[in-house]
N, C-alpha and C positions, 0 to 999 in steps of 0.2 A: 504494500498498500501507500504513497506517497499523495499526500496531501497540501494545500500548499493556502497561503496569506498575501494576498498581492492590493495593498493600500496604493490611495492615490493620493499622493502628497498634497495636498491643498490645506490641509489644516492640521489641529493638533486630534489626537490619537481620544476618542473618546468610548462611553460604556460597550455600545453595541461596534466598535473596531473591535477592542479587546478580548470581546465575546466571540468573534468570528476567529478570532486570532487562538483563541486557548481552545475550540472545540474541534480544529484542527489540525492542532498540534497535539488535543489528547487521543484523537483520532488515530492517527499516526505512533505516537506511544503505544495506544491499545493493541497493537496489531507488527509491534516492532518495524514498522516503516519509515517513513522518511518525510519529514517536513520542510516543503518549500517556502523561502520568501521573495518576493518577485514587486518591484516595484512601477505601478502602472501611471507614468507623468507622459502620458501622451496629449493633455490639455496642457500645452504650451502656458495658457493663460494665467493658470492659477494652481501652479505647480512650482513648489517651490523648495530649492536644495535644503535648507534650515529646516523644513519641515519631515523631510526623509532622515535626517539626524535625530530628530528628537524620537521619531519613531522606532530607529533603532535602537536609543537608549533607553525608550520605554520600556521593549520585548525584552529586552538583557534584563535590566530590572523586575520584570515578570519571570524571569526564568524558564522564557520562552526561547528555545534556541533553536535555529533552522542549519538545516544542515546543508542545504543551496541557498545559496544570493548573495548579497551585497556581501562585505568581507569575508565569505566563504569561497565564493568561484560556484566551480561546478563545471561538468562537462553538457549543460545547456544554457549556457549565458550566451548573452549578456543578460542579465536582472534586470534591466530599465529598459524600461517600455520605450522609451525617447531613441535607444539604441539598436531598435529594432527593424527597421522603416524595410530596409531591404529588404527582410524575410516576409513582410506583409506586401512590398509590392509584385515579391516573386509571385507568390498567391494568387494574387491582384489580377494578376495575366493568369493565369491557371482558370481560374473562374472566366474569367476573358473568352479565352481560348475554348471553352465547352459551353460558351452562350449562355449560361449563369448566372452573368452579371452585367447590366448595360450603364451606361452615365445618365444622369440625368440632369436639365436645365434648370427645371422649376423652381421658380425663386420663392423663399417665404412664404410673401405674398399671399402667391400664386394658390401655395398647399393649404395656408389658411382659408382661404375663399374657396376650396375645393372640399376643407374639413367641413365648414360653416352648412354647405351645401346637403353634404350628406347625412348630417344633423337633423337639418332644419326637413328633409323628406324622411326620416325617421332609421337612418342607415346607418351602421357603425363608420367612424371617420377611416378611409382605406386610402392608399395608392391610387389613382385611378390607371396609372400603367400610359401614365400623357407621352413617355419618352419612349417607353419600349417600341413604339412606331416609328421611329424615328432609323429612316436608311441611314449605311454609314455614310453617303457622302451629306445627308442635312446635319449629322454628327459631325463631323471633319468641317462641315463649311462654320456652325454655330464656334469648334474651336479653334478657327484662323482670326475668327472674329473676336476672341477674348472673349468671349463667355465662358464663367468659372462652372466647371460640374461634378456633382456627387456622383457617386457608386451604387445601385443600389441594387441588390442579391433577385433574382427571380424567385419565387417565392415559387412553388408547384401546388398550384393550387385543388387538384384531383387527389391528395397527400391525406392523411391522416398520420402526424407526427406523434409518438408514442414512447415512453420512458418507463421507470420505476423508481419515481424519487425517492433517496435514501431516509425521508424522514413521512412525505406524505403516501408511497406507494404511488400504485400507477397514474399516469394521468396521460391526456390523452389531448391533443390540440387538432384542430382543422388546419389543415394549410389554407383555405379559401379564408378565413377570420383571420391571418394576420394578416397581410397584404406584403408586399416588397418594403422592403425595411435597406436602408443607407448601411452598405461597410464600408464608406470612403468619405471622408469628408470633402468639402471643396479644395480646401488648403492641403489636399494629398494627407492629411493625419488620418487614422486610425481609430472609429471609435472604438469603444466598450467590447458592444457586440462581437464586432469583427476578433479585434487583438486579444480579449481574453481567450475566446477561445481557440484560438489557434497555439497562442503560446502553452495554454493549460495542455494541449493536447502535444503539443512539438517536446516539453520538457518531462512528457511522461507521468504526468499528474493522474491517478487514477481514480483519487475521490476527490470530491468538495464541497463543506460547507457553505451556507450563506444567505442570508436572510429571505426568505419570502417574498419579498419584493423582486426576487432576480428569476421567480418561480417562471415567468412568462420569456424570460430572456430563454429558458432551456430548449426548446423547441427551433425559436432561430440559431441559438449555437449549433445545436444537434445537425440541422441539415446543411451550413456552414464546413462541419467537418466529414460530412457524409459526402458531401459535393467535392471536396478534398482529398479523398479516402484515407481522410487521418483519422487514429483514435479513438473515440467518443470518450467521456470523463463520466462518471457517474456523481451526482451533484444530490446532493439533501438541502432542503430547504425550511431552514428555520424559523420559529416565530419570532417577530418582531419585538424588542423591547418598550414598552408602553409605560404612563404615568398612572399613579392608582385610580384616576378617572378616566383609561382605557386610552385617551389620547397618545399621540407617539412624544417619547420620554421628551424632556426640554430641561431649560435650566430653572423655568417655572416649578418642576417639579425635584430640582434638585438636583438635579443632572450637573454634572462638572464632568470636565475631559481628565484625561490622567493623569496629567503636570500637575492639575491643581489639587486631585487628591493625593498625589504625593507630598504637594508642598505642605497640606492640611494635616499630613500625618499619616496617614492609611497605610499599611504594609501588604506587602503585594501579595502575599498568603491569602489574608482579608479576603482580597480581589479576587484573587483563583478560585476560593472556595465557596463565595457567594454565588461567581458567573456561574459555575460548572453546575449549580444549583438552579437555575435561572430557565426555568425553560427544560430540563435532563434533570432525572431522577438517577441519583447514587442512592448502594446499598447502604452505605455507611453515611451516621451523620457528626459521624466525629471529627474533628479537625485534618485536612492531609495536607499532607504535602503534593508537591505535582508529580512525582512520579507517581505515587498513591491513586493520588486524581486517576492518572494517565491507564492506572489499571484498572480501573473502576468506570472507566467512560464504555456506555455502551449505545449506539446511534437510537437502537429500539424504543430506549426510555427517555427519546425526545417528545414534549407534547406538543400539541397541535392550536393550542389556545394561545393567547398571547401573554408574553411572559411580566408579566408586572415589577417592576422595580417598589421593592420596596426596603428604604431607607434604615428601618430600624432594625430590617436581617443585614444589612452589608456592616451596621453598629456590629451586630450579634458575630459575626464573625472578625471584625476586627478586635474584638476584646477576644477571642480563641486565637487569635494569631497574638496580639501581645501577652496569652499569656506563656506560650510557647518557646519563646524568645528567650535563650541561653543570657545571663550575665555580661556574656563576652559579647552580645548581639544587642544587648538592651543599652546597655553602660553608654557606650559611645551617642548615643542619640542622644541623651539626657542632655538637658540645658547648662550652659558654662553657671549660669547661679547654682545649679544641683552639685557640678562638677566640686565650685566653691564650698559649700556650706558641708557637705557631705566627707566627715572625717575617712582620710583611705583605711582606716579597720573596720568601719562600719559601710562602708561600700557596698559588699555585697547582704550583707543583711537588712541595708534599707531597700534595694531593687527585692529581694524575697517578699521583704513586707509590701510592699506598696504596689506591685508588679499583680496581684489581684484586683486592684482599686480603681486602675488608672486602663483606660479606652485608647489613649495616645499619649506618647511620651511625654509630649510637652506637661500633660496632668503633672508628671511628677514634680514640679517647681513648685506645684502648693503642697505636696505632704512634706517636700523638704524645706517649707516654713514653719510647715506644723512640727515638724519634728525638731527644730534647730533654729528656729525665733520666739519669743518668748511675750511680744506685746500685741496678742492676740487679745480681743476683747468680746465677753459673752455675750450672745442676744438677749431679748426679755422673755422668749420662751426657755432657754437656758439656763437661765435664773431662775427660774421658775422650778425648773427642774431639781436643779441644787439646792434649792430651799428646801425641795423636801426631805434630804439627807439631814441627817444631824450633823451637833458638834463630835460629837463621839466617832462618825462615821470617817470624815476625815481628821481626828485626831489618833483613832486605829492606824488608818492610811499613813501617817507621817510616820508615829512611832514605829511601823511594821518598813520603810522604806530606811530608817535612819540605824535599824537594829539589825535589818535580812537584805539592803541591796533591791535591786532590780530582780527579788524573787516574785515573780506575780503569782504563784500559788499561795505563797505565805500571806502577800498583801492580801488578797481574794479573802481567803482564813482567818487572816485580823478582824477584817470588819464584817466576816459574817458572825463571827463567834461575840464581836463587841456590839450589833446593832440587830442582829437578826434577818439582814436583808438580804436579799437574795434575788436572783434572776433581774428581770428590769430593773428592780430598786436597787441594785447592786452595782449593776457595770452600768447604765446609762448615768450616772451621774459622777463616775470615776473616769468613764470616758471622757465626758466633757472637762472635766478638773484638767484632765492631763492633754488632750488635745486643744479646747477650744471647738471641739465636732461633736456634733452628734453621733454619726455615724463612720467607718472608717478600719482601717487594716486591724489584725488582729492586734490588742492590746497589748498581749505580753512580748510580740516583737516591739510594739514601739516604746514599749515600757524600758526597756535594755538600749533600744537606741536615745530616750531621751537620756538618760543615767541621772545615777541618786542624785548629785545637785539638784539637776535641773528639775525633774519629778519632785523632789523637796521644794522648791519654791513654786511651783505648779499648782501641789495641793496646799502650799501655804495660801498662796492666792483666792482659793477655793473657799477655804474655812474664814479669814477674815474679810472677803470683801463679796460673798456672797448668803452665809450660812447666821 
């Protein structure tokens, strides 16, 4: 199996791009195949080198590795479509020799008028084959007069084009319903329909997953390859990502480019785990690395319903991704403030303590200040909770710390013995007194981070300031 990802460098990678790349990569991995990257940059007015560079960087960050393509080369290059025009021209010649393609001189205004007339008479808009009737002499005369021509593929109107979609099963299209379509622009460049099909076939791509918006392209591409006696590709058309309201995913739904997601602190593992489960079912609900995701990929579990973007689910996988990071992976991502505040001897304990309580690395700064700064103020509700504790509560706590240091079991046992407090009545006032927060990391670890002197200062503050 060989799959591919073929982005156009006309903008930043977004979730739809990433999902397409990911599923093609996982499909290849699941079968021990190869994954090819091709840059479809034939749109000269919108394609920019910097977008290509950003795409490559994004894919590397996601741990999606290509075996053929830019920077890896291979036997089927070049891997930029802008460098493959001679190949496209060769096959244009073949189609014209077979009389399966013809030049079209119709202007956009003429075509728009034809479509309007067809719709008004209740007919589907199809090219009326105006230029198919031109003789060789008429064609040459128009070219000599400087008229620009596109090249159209002559669709067999008496054929039924059928194929088995890897996601949606058998598909059938009537050639008469398709109409002759453009395979060469007036400037000589190759549009997607043509170049994409030829490159997939020549590069040995066997399977390709793409959005369902490409489904109607497949019969056209199948006809091109059949006409050229080139191997066909098996396509699977995935449901598109939509917002919670069912409309196309956009910024108003919280959609961001991959670059924006990276800059806001999302981890590659979070995106991989979320997107693999978006419109596709896995047996395991555990966090999986990219190799494990490849082993569980199964094209038969694609859903045909729209894939609804759920930010809460993305955040869930972000938290799961954060939990599996080692100290060596997480510590360098924390802020300079954290690096300065946390003593070297306590760094591993600090990470172990706060890791279950953060979703993004930047949130560690908050907990560093909680543990190593003492200028916090209690909220009105927190003061009310502290007042529910007695003087004996904090006296017992202070005595225990002074005698036993940061022994958490001894501390809670002393408070319970002196006051009878247990459960919420024990732990809530103690947490607020020690951290200034009502919720947070395990108190036994926090107490060790605070140290004896800081714990005494905070307990004394709670005793004299609130009780």
